N, C-alpha and C positions, 0 to 999 in steps of 0.2 A: 599747185596741187597735182598729184599724179592720179590718173584714172585708169582703171583696168579696161582693156579692150577684149573683144571676143577672142578666146584662145584659138590658136591655129592648130591644125591636126598634126600628128606625128609626121605624116607624109610631107607636109609643107616644109619641114625641117630636114628631111632625110638627105637631101643633096649636101647641106651644110655638114651633117654628121659624116657622110661618106668622104667628103673633102678633108675634114678633120682627121678621120681615120687614116687616109692615105698619106697625110703630111706628118702626123704626130706619132703613130704607132710604130715603134721600132722593131717589133718582132715581124720579120719578113715572112714567116710561116703563118701568121694570123690572117684571118679573112674577116671582112666586114661583118659577116653573119655571126662571127664569134663575139663581136663587140656590140652588135645591135641591142642585146638586152641591157647593156650598160647605158647606152644612149636612151633607151626606152625608160629606164629607171630615172635618169636625170630629167627627162621630159615629164614623167608622172609626178616627180617630187616638186617641180616648179609650179605645177597646177594644183597641188594638194592644198586644200583650203586651210588646213591647220599649219602647214609649214611655209606657205607662200610668203608670209611676211617675215620669216626668220632669215638670219644671215647664214651663209654657207657653213660656218663652223658648227652651227646647230643642226642644220640639214645633213651635214656630212656624218655626224654621229648616227643618225637614223639610217642613212643610206648604207653606211659601213656594216651596221648590225644586220640589216636586211640582206645585203649582198653576201656576207659571210655565212649566214644561215643556209643559203642556197648554193653557194660556190666557195666552200671553205678554202682559205689560204690564197685567194686570188684578188683581193681588194686592191692591192697596190698596182697590179697590172691594169685594172679597169677604172680606177679612181679618176683618171684624167678624162675619160670618155663620159663618165657620169657628171662630173663637174662642167665640162664643156656644154653638154646638152642642157643641164639645169640653168646655166648662165644664159645661153642663147634664148631659151624659152622665157625665162624670167625677164630678160631685157626686152623681149618683143611684146611682153604682156602689159607693158606700161608705155604711156606716151607722155611726153613732157609738155 
């Protein structure tokens, strides 16, 4: 049985997010600060009580709509950062 553990703060994950950004973002003109809202969204989605038990395919639909309302036409550029943060936080919130 899987038990939830106390959620960690965004700051606890930020080094992982920065590392992901430096390794995976192909746009050399991009800055981490440009991508931080995407990592924050993934973090928030992973801790959302309604979505936390849902698979990425369901969460992604919500994330995509939310993101596009605020930053039209940019989802594909930021999708990977949202997913990475969501997965890191979700994986860390359970213990086997």
